[in-house]
C-alpha positions in Angstrom: 153.6 27.1 166.7 154.8 29.2 169.6 152.6 32.0 170.9 154.0 35.5 171.0 154.4 35.3 174.8 156.4 32.1 174.6 158.7 33.6 172.0 159.3 36.6 174.1 160.2 34.4 177.1 162.5 32.2 175.0 164.3 35.2 173.5 164.6 37.0 176.8 166.1 33.9 178.4 168.5 33.4 175.5 169.8 36.9 176.2 170.1 36.2 179.9 167.7 38.9 180.9 165.4 38.7 183.9 161.8 39.7 183.7 162.7 42.7 186.0 165.6 43.8 183.7 163.4 43.6 180.6 160.5 45.5 182.3 162.9 48.3 183.3 164.2 48.5 179.7 160.7 49.1 178.3 159.2 51.0 181.2 156.4 48.5 182.3 156.0 46.4 185.4 157.5 42.9 185.8 154.0 41.6 186.4 153.0 42.9 183.0 155.9 41.1 181.3 155.0 37.9 183.2 151.4 38.1 181.9 152.6 38.7 178.3 155.0 35.8 178.5 152.3 33.5 179.8 150.0 34.7 177.0 147.4 35.9 179.6 147.2 39.3 177.9 147.8 40.8 174.5 150.2 43.7 174.6 149.7 46.8 172.4 151.7 47.3 169.3 153.6 50.0 171.0 154.7 47.6 173.8 155.6 44.9 171.2 157.8 47.4 169.4 159.6 48.3 172.6 160.0 44.6 173.5 161.5 43.9 170.1 163.9 46.9 170.4 164.9 45.9 173.9 165.5 42.3 172.8 167.4 43.5 169.8 165.3 41.7 167.1 162.9 42.7 164.4 159.3 42.9 165.4 158.4 40.4 162.7 160.2 37.6 164.6 157.4 37.6 167.1 154.9 36.7 164.5 156.9 34.4 162.2 156.4 30.7 162.4 159.2 28.6 163.8 160.9 26.6 161.1 163.9 25.3 163.0 162.6 21.7 162.7 164.3 21.5 159.3 167.7 22.8 160.6 170.3 20.0 160.7 173.8 20.2 162.1 176.5 17.6 161.5 179.5 17.6 163.7 182.8 17.1 161.9 183.4 13.7 163.6 179.9 12.5 162.6 180.1 13.1 158.9 179.2 10.2 156.6 182.1 8.9 154.6 181.4 6.9 151.5 183.7 5.1 149.0 182.1 4.2 145.7 183.7 1.5 143.6 183.9 3.6 140.4 185.9 6.5 142.0 189.3 6.7 143.7 188.4 9.0 146.6 186.4 8.8 149.8 183.5 11.3 149.9 182.9 13.0 153.2 179.4 14.4 153.2 178.7 17.7 154.9 175.0 17.4 154.1 172.7 14.6 155.3 172.9 11.4 153.4 169.4 10.2 152.7 168.2 6.6 153.2 166.3 4.8 150.5 162.7 6.1 150.3 163.5 9.4 151.9 162.5 12.6 150.0 165.3 13.8 147.7 167.3 16.8 149.0 167.7 20.0 147.0 171.5 19.9 147.5 174.3 17.5 148.2 177.7 18.6 149.4 180.8 16.7 150.2 184.6 17.0 150.6 187.1 14.9 148.9 190.9 14.5 149.0 192.8 13.5 145.8 196.3 12.0 146.0 199.0 13.7 143.9 199.1 13.0 140.2 195.9 10.9 140.3 192.4 10.9 138.7 189.2 11.0 140.7 187.9 8.3 138.4 189.1 6.2 135.5 185.7 7.0 133.8 184.1 10.2 132.7 181.7 11.6 135.4 178.2 12.6 134.2 175.7 13.9 136.7 172.1 14.7 136.0 172.6 17.8 138.2 174.8 20.9 138.3 178.1 20.3 140.0 180.2 23.1 141.6 183.7 22.3 142.8 185.7 24.6 145.1 189.4 23.9 145.7 190.3 24.1 149.4 194.0 23.2 148.9 196.3 22.1 146.2 195.4 22.2 142.5 193.1 20.2 140.3 192.3 20.0 136.7 188.8 19.6 135.4 188.8 18.0 131.9 185.6 18.8 130.0 185.6 17.6 126.4 188.8 18.9 124.9 189.2 21.7 127.4 191.2 21.6 130.6 190.4 24.0 133.4 193.2 24.3 136.0 191.9 25.4 139.5 194.1 26.4 142.4 193.2 27.0 146.1 190.2 29.3 146.3 189.1 28.7 142.6 185.8 27.1 141.7 184.1 25.7 138.6 180.5 24.9 137.9 179.8 22.1 135.5 176.3 22.0 133.9 174.2 18.9 134.2 174.8 16.0 131.9 178.3 17.4 131.0 180.9 14.7 131.1 184.1 15.6 133.0 187.2 14.1 134.6 189.1 15.5 137.6 192.9 15.2 138.0 195.2 16.3 140.8 198.0 18.0 138.9 199.6 19.1 142.1 202.7 17.4 143.8 200.8 17.2 147.1 197.3 16.1 148.1 194.5 18.3 146.9 191.2 18.9 148.7 188.0 20.2 147.3 184.4 20.8 148.2 181.8 19.6 145.8 178.2 20.8 145.7 175.6 19.0 143.6 172.1 20.4 143.0 169.7 18.7 143.0 171.1 15.8 145.0 171.7 12.6 143.0 172.4 10.0 145.6 
């Protein structure tokens, strides 16, 4: 956990401010800011409020725990692409794909492209999780029981857990969709 002074230094540097510039903004000496940043002194609440204002952030940020360790970014060219034998599309995961033995994630999201006039699978898809599908381009049909839901670009559908469904591209061109499953199943 970062100390308050370390956080102030980090935020100041991220805003490209010098110690002198910051000290002038809050009407204290640069030596005082330096001592705060090195955690040699504890500033008053009044000074902390002025620092937060000058650094354009809520005061609470100085006292909150860092939790950026769980933040994960995935570059477009580094996404995991998976092709399962029972489906006719490649899944491009935009969330991390977990290895065996790793803790199950709360959500799983992937993109898929479906060729014109084709089904995503020859079989009914049943997930033990809620599945939300958002159409990025084209048009798809989601068949649930005897109902057919037609979705165009910008439309979405949420299929409850354990609800068998089939997905068909009724469009003359390729369709692309984003699928979010919660909790993750793979």
